[in-house]
N, C-alpha and C positions, 0 to 999 in steps of 0.2 A: 409910802402909802400904807395905811393900816389895812389889815386883812379884810375886815368887813366892807371896805370900800372896793375891794377887788372881787368879792364873792359873797354869797349867802352861806351861812353856816348852820347846819342842823345836826342834832345828835342822832345817832343810830337808834334802831328799835331796841327797846328794853325787853329782854326775854326773861320770863319767870321760869326758872328751872333750866334743865338741860335740853338743848335742841336735838331732836332725833330726826333721822332722815325719813322723808316721806316714802311710804310704800307705793303710793300712786298719786300723781298730780303734785300739788304743792307749788311753791315758788322757789326760785334760786336764792340762795343766801350767801352773803360775803361775811365771814367772821374773821376775827383777828388772826387766827391760824392760817387763813388763806393768803395772807400778804406777808412776804418775807420782810426781815428787818431792813433790807435794802430797798423796799418799796416795790417788789415785783409780785404780780399776781397772774395766775393761769386760769382764765375763765372756764376752761374745760374740766378743771378739777373741783369746781363748785358743786355743792350738793343741794338737793331740794328739801325743803322742810314743810311740814303740814300746817301752814298758816294761810289765812285768807282775810279779805276785807280789811286790809291795812291801809293807813293813809299814804298817799302818794309821796309825801316828803321823805319817807324812809327808803325809797327806792332810788337806785343810781342807774345811770345809763351812760352810753359812750359820751365822753366829754366832761363827765363829772370827775371829781377828785375825792379820794377817801384818805382820812388821816388816822394814823395809829396813836390814839391818845393814851395808851397804856403799854408798858414794856420798856426794855432797856433803851431802845431806839424809837424815837417818835418821828416817823417818816410819812410822806404822802405818796400816793400812787394814783396815776391817771387810769381811768376806766377807758380802754380803747375800743376800737370797732370789733374786736373779737367777741365782745359780749353782745350776743344777738337779741337779748331780751332784758327788760328791767330786772335788777336783782336787789334783794332786801339787804340793806346795810345794818349790821347788828352791833350794838354797843359792845366794847368801847371804841368802835369806829365812829368817826364823825364824817358827815357829808359836806363837802365844799363844792358849791355850784358856781363856777366862774362867771363873772360879768363879761360876756363876750365882747363888749365894747372897750374893755380895759385890759384884759389879760388872756393869754392862751392857756388852756388847761395844762399843757406840758410844761410851760414856763412856771406856772403857779406851783406845781409839784416840785419842779427843780429848785425853785427859790426856797421852798420850805425845807428841802433836804440839805441846803447848804449851811456851812459853819455859822454864819451870823444868826440864822433862825434857830439852829440847834443849840447855840450858846444861850439864847433867850429861854429855850425850853429847860435848859439846865438850871436856870435861875428860878423858874416858876414851878418846877416839878414838885409834886407832893408824894408822900408815901415813903416808907422805909424798905419794906420787903418787895413791894411792887410799885414801880415808878408810874405816876399818873400825871397827865397834863390836864388841868381843869378846863372845861369848855370856856369859861369866862376869860381865861388867859389869852385865848386866840384873838379876842377883840383888841388887844393891845400889841399884837405882833406887827411890827413894822417891816415892810418888804420894799426893796428897790424894784420898781416896775418900769422899765424903759418903754420906748415906742415899739410897735408891733414888729417892725423890721429887725430891730435889735433882739427882740425876744426870739424870733424865728431863727436868727443866726446862732444864738446861744443854745437853743434846743437842738439844732442840727449838729453843732460841734460836739455837744455833750453826747448825743446818740452815737456819733462816729467814734468818740473816745471810748465809750462803753463797748462798742463793737470791737475796737482794737484790743481792749483789755480781754474780752472773751476769747478772741482769736489767739492772743498771746498765751493765755492759760491752756487753750487746746493744744497749741504747739508744744508747750512745755510738758504737758501730760503725755503727748505722743512720743516726744523725745525720751521721756523717762521709761515708757514701756519698751521702746526699741532698745535702749541701753540695757534694760533688765533682761531682755531676750538674748542679747549678745553675750552678756555675762553668764547666763545660765548655760548657753551653748558652749562657751569657753570652759566653764567648770566641768561640763560633761566630758569634753575632749581630754582634759588634763587629769581627770580622776584616776587613781590607781586601779589597775585591772583586778577583778575579783578572782578567787581561786578557780572557779569554774571556767572563767575566760582564759586563764593561764594554761590550764590543763587541756583545753580544747584546741590550743594552737599546735 
């Protein structure tokens, strides 16, 4: 299924110049720097910018998907329920609004982040210093979209696998710190006594 059949696609808001944080009021903004190359975003770290009277199509809400059209990795991220209010999506982010009769937001992001879609982006990418995926290229992105039951299973298994990976990293880091403490303690016990320590005995 082509991507436009699974969602509507909008470009993010074009900013003229640098976005400064609002001193008072403003709207939440999601910029490229707010989404990791792996597609993770923390809504609590978003900043407010002094903009108003903007078209609704530039704002994302829970259930929308944002796509990194620029950078070394072109991944998608689901806007989850932690986002308590609409946020402005800023170019080079693109807004993907899933057709809820066709695809789950979590599955859409997952499918875009998988090797087949990523290989397609490798073919259509432009730019030498900064890699960019043209908005028009998304119209020809072909995704495998199964029934909702299968989508739910895939999303659940992927979330469990990611949780397992995070826990494995935590265990490895904890083990490394414990080993370091043991080695430091062993080194302190085996170090030669200083002159002051020898004369005090």
